[in-house]
C-alpha positions as CSV (number, residue, x, y, z in Angstrom):
1,X,108.7,81.1,91.2
2,X,106.4,78.3,90.8
3,X,106.3,77.7,87.2
4,X,107.1,75.5,84.2
5,X,110.8,74.4,84.2
6,X,111.6,75.8,80.6
7,X,111.1,79.8,81.4
8,X,112.7,82.2,83.4
9,X,111.8,85.4,84.3
10,X,115.8,86.1,85.3
11,X,116.2,86.2,81.3
12,X,114.3,89.6,81.2
13,X,115.9,93.0,83.2
14,X,112.2,94.2,83.7
15,X,111.7,90.9,85.9
16,X,115.2,91.2,87.9
17,X,113.4,92.2,91.2
18,X,110.4,90.4,90.4
19,X,108.9,87.7,92.2
20,X,106.8,85.6,89.2
21,X,103.9,83.0,90.0
22,X,102.7,81.5,86.6
23,X,99.0,79.8,86.8
24,X,96.5,78.5,83.9
25,X,93.2,79.6,84.1
26,X,89.8,77.4,82.6
27,X,90.5,78.8,79.1
28,X,94.1,77.5,78.6
29,X,95.7,80.7,79.0
30,X,98.5,81.2,81.1
31,X,99.3,84.1,83.9
32,X,102.3,85.0,84.7
33,X,101.8,87.5,88.0
34,X,104.2,89.8,89.8
35,X,103.8,89.7,93.1
36,X,105.7,92.8,94.1
37,X,104.0,95.0,91.6
38,X,100.7,93.1,91.2
39,X,100.7,93.2,87.8
40,X,99.7,90.2,85.7
41,X,100.1,89.1,82.2
42,X,99.0,86.2,79.7
43,X,100.1,84.5,77.0
44,X,99.5,81.0,75.1
45,X,102.9,79.5,76.6
46,X,104.4,80.2,79.5
47,X,107.0,81.9,77.7
48,X,104.4,84.1,75.9
49,X,102.8,84.6,79.2
50,X,106.4,85.8,80.6
51,X,107.2,87.9,77.6
52,X,104.2,89.8,78.1
53,X,104.6,90.4,81.9
54,X,108.5,91.7,81.6
55,X,106.8,94.2,78.7
56,X,104.0,95.0,81.1
57,X,106.0,95.5,84.1
58,X,108.6,97.8,81.8
59,X,105.6,99.8,81.3
60,X,104.4,100.0,84.8
61,X,107.9,100.7,86.1
62,X,108.1,103.9,83.6
63,X,104.9,105.1,84.6
64,X,105.3,104.9,88.0
65,X,108.6,106.6,87.8
66,X,109.1,109.4,90.2
67,X,111.3,111.1,88.1
68,X,109.2,113.4,85.6
69,X,113.0,113.8,82.9
70,X,112.0,116.8,80.7
71,X,109.3,114.9,79.2
72,X,106.4,116.6,80.9
73,X,107.5,120.2,79.6
């Protein structure tokens, strides 16, 4: 992971298999990208961007899970 040393994606279960890169855009927002899923998120701080990415990756994983369970009934 290339990012701020104070943020650690291993703190989030949803990012256990992620390859996270961090960047900052021209407006000062911090952007966290998961290279494995292609999911990105942003925040005012690197920690906030990473927290938002974890939530987005979790939602992505749930949405792309092949097991429909009983929810489709």
